[in-house]
C-alpha positions as CSV (number, residue, x, y, z in Angstrom):
1,X,60.4,248.4,98.6
2,X,57.5,248.1,101.0
3,X,54.2,247.5,99.0
4,X,50.8,247.9,100.6
5,X,47.9,245.7,99.5
6,X,44.3,246.7,99.7
7,X,41.5,248.5,98.0
8,X,41.5,252.1,96.8
9,X,38.8,254.5,97.9
10,X,37.4,254.5,94.3
11,X,37.0,250.7,94.4
12,X,35.3,250.8,97.8
13,X,32.9,253.6,96.7
14,X,32.0,251.7,93.5
15,X,31.2,248.6,95.5
16,X,29.1,250.5,97.9
17,X,27.1,252.1,95.1
18,X,26.5,248.7,93.5
19,X,25.3,247.3,96.8
20,X,22.9,250.3,97.3
21,X,21.4,249.9,93.8
22,X,20.9,246.1,94.3
23,X,19.3,246.7,97.7
24,X,17.0,249.4,96.3
25,X,15.7,247.0,93.8
26,X,15.5,243.9,96.1
27,X,13.8,245.4,99.2
28,X,10.5,246.4,97.6
29,X,10.1,243.0,95.9
30,X,11.0,241.3,99.2
31,X,8.4,243.3,101.0
32,X,5.8,242.3,98.4
33,X,6.7,238.7,98.8
34,X,6.3,238.9,102.6
35,X,2.9,240.6,102.2
36,X,1.7,237.9,99.8
37,X,2.9,235.1,102.1
38,X,1.2,236.7,105.1
39,X,-2.2,237.1,103.3
40,X,-2.0,233.6,101.9
41,X,-1.3,232.2,105.4
42,X,-4.1,234.2,107.0
43,X,-6.6,233.2,104.3
44,X,-5.6,229.5,104.7
45,X,-6.1,229.7,108.5
46,X,-9.7,231.0,108.0
47,X,-10.5,228.5,105.3
48,X,-9.2,225.8,107.6
49,X,-11.6,226.9,110.3
50,X,-14.5,226.9,107.8
51,X,-13.6,223.4,106.5
52,X,-13.2,222.1,110.0
53,X,-16.6,223.3,111.1
54,X,-18.3,221.9,108.0
55,X,-16.7,218.4,108.3
56,X,-17.4,218.3,112.1
57,X,-21.0,219.2,111.5
58,X,-21.5,216.3,109.0
59,X,-19.4,213.9,111.2
60,X,-21.2,214.7,114.4
61,X,-24.7,215.3,113.0
62,X,-24.9,218.5,115.0
63,X,-24.7,222.2,114.4
64,X,-21.1,223.6,114.4
65,X,-20.3,227.2,114.5
66,X,-17.4,229.4,113.5
67,X,-17.7,232.6,115.5
68,X,-15.7,235.8,115.9
69,X,-13.7,235.8,119.1
70,X,-14.7,239.4,119.7
71,X,-18.4,238.8,119.1
72,X,-18.7,241.4,116.4
73,X,-18.2,241.6,112.6
74,X,-14.5,242.3,113.0
75,X,-12.9,238.9,112.9
76,X,-9.3,240.0,113.0
77,X,-9.2,239.4,116.8
78,X,-9.4,235.7,116.1
79,X,-12.2,233.1,115.8
80,X,-13.2,229.8,117.2
81,X,-14.9,226.6,116.1
82,X,-17.4,225.0,118.5
83,X,-20.2,222.4,118.6
84,X,-23.6,223.5,119.8
85,X,-24.3,220.6,122.2
86,X,-27.6,221.8,123.6
87,X,-28.9,223.4,120.5
88,X,-29.5,226.9,121.9
89,X,-27.0,228.7,119.6
90,X,-24.7,229.9,122.4
91,X,-21.3,228.7,123.6
92,X,-22.6,228.2,127.2
93,X,-22.7,224.4,127.0
94,X,-20.6,223.7,124.0
95,X,-17.5,221.8,123.0
96,X,-14.8,224.1,121.8
97,X,-13.0,222.4,118.9
98,X,-10.3,224.9,118.1
99,X,-9.3,228.5,118.7
100,X,-7.6,230.6,116.0
101,X,-5.4,233.4,117.2
102,X,-5.7,237.1,116.1
103,X,-4.3,238.1,112.8
104,X,-0.8,239.6,112.9
105,X,0.8,242.5,111.1
106,X,-2.2,244.8,111.3
107,X,-4.4,242.6,109.0
108,X,-8.2,242.9,109.2
109,X,-10.9,240.3,108.5
110,X,-14.3,241.8,108.3
111,X,-17.7,240.4,107.6
112,X,-19.3,242.3,104.8
113,X,-22.9,241.1,105.6
114,X,-22.7,241.6,109.4
115,X,-22.1,238.0,110.3
116,X,-20.7,237.4,113.8
117,X,-20.9,233.6,113.3
118,X,-21.3,231.0,110.6
119,X,-23.5,228.1,111.5
120,X,-23.1,224.7,109.8
121,X,-26.0,222.3,109.9
122,X,-25.7,218.5,110.1
123,X,-25.9,218.2,106.3
124,X,-22.9,220.5,105.8
125,X,-24.9,223.5,104.6
126,X,-24.8,226.9,106.2
127,X,-27.8,228.2,108.1
128,X,-29.6,231.1,106.5
129,X,-32.6,232.4,108.3
130,X,-34.5,233.0,105.0
131,X,-34.0,232.4,101.3
132,X,-33.2,236.1,100.7
133,X,-30.4,236.2,103.3
134,X,-26.9,237.0,101.9
135,X,-24.3,234.3,102.1
136,X,-21.4,235.1,104.5
137,X,-18.7,237.2,102.8
138,X,-15.5,238.3,104.4
139,X,-12.8,240.8,103.4
140,X,-9.2,240.1,104.4
141,X,-7.0,243.2,104.1
142,X,-3.4,243.9,105.0
143,X,-1.8,247.3,105.6
144,X,-0.1,249.0,102.7
145,X,-1.7,246.6,100.3
146,X,-0.8,247.0,96.7
147,X,-2.4,245.7,93.5
148,X,-4.7,242.7,94.0
149,X,-3.2,241.4,97.2
150,X,-6.4,241.6,99.2
151,X,-8.7,238.6,99.5
152,X,-12.5,238.2,99.5
153,X,-13.8,235.0,101.0
154,X,-17.4,233.9,100.3
155,X,-19.1,230.9,101.7
156,X,-21.9,229.6,99.4
157,X,-25.2,228.2,100.8
158,X,-23.8,224.7,100.4
159,X,-21.1,225.6,102.8
160,X,-18.1,225.7,100.5
161,X,-15.7,228.6,100.8
162,X,-14.2,230.4,97.8
163,X,-11.4,232.9,97.7
164,X,-10.9,235.6,95.2
165,X,-8.2,238.2,94.8
166,X,-9.4,241.7,95.3
167,X,-8.0,245.2,94.6
168,X,-6.7,247.0,97.6
């Protein structure tokens, strides 16, 4: 007697249904994990730039800037850290310390108060033109954000950044 080995169509269909159910549950949570990792990485890159500018200002005893690469309040196109060598507040005769690339995945980083640059003084404090000026605050948002996955970054007058979760 010739016996054939293998799976029946019922067994194959049951297995396919189980795989579909597991995938339907796993894919959304995987997407959320990817979004959370992306926003954490992008937040850390911006905080790195802020901390670099502050420490270099204190170390060098000069003004150090973090400025938008696009020159406007939309910082998502990247940013750079530079030393103001001649004290005129422009990058014409400055030392470029580091360039940070544009944000990926459609993320946006926007200055809430209209800052195109953050200026650190030699004592590590940020420069505010007057006592009533708002401290630099930034909103980092990702596309299709859910829950409290957005981030708000505020730099206090002493120059220290703080990050808080924000609703999308």
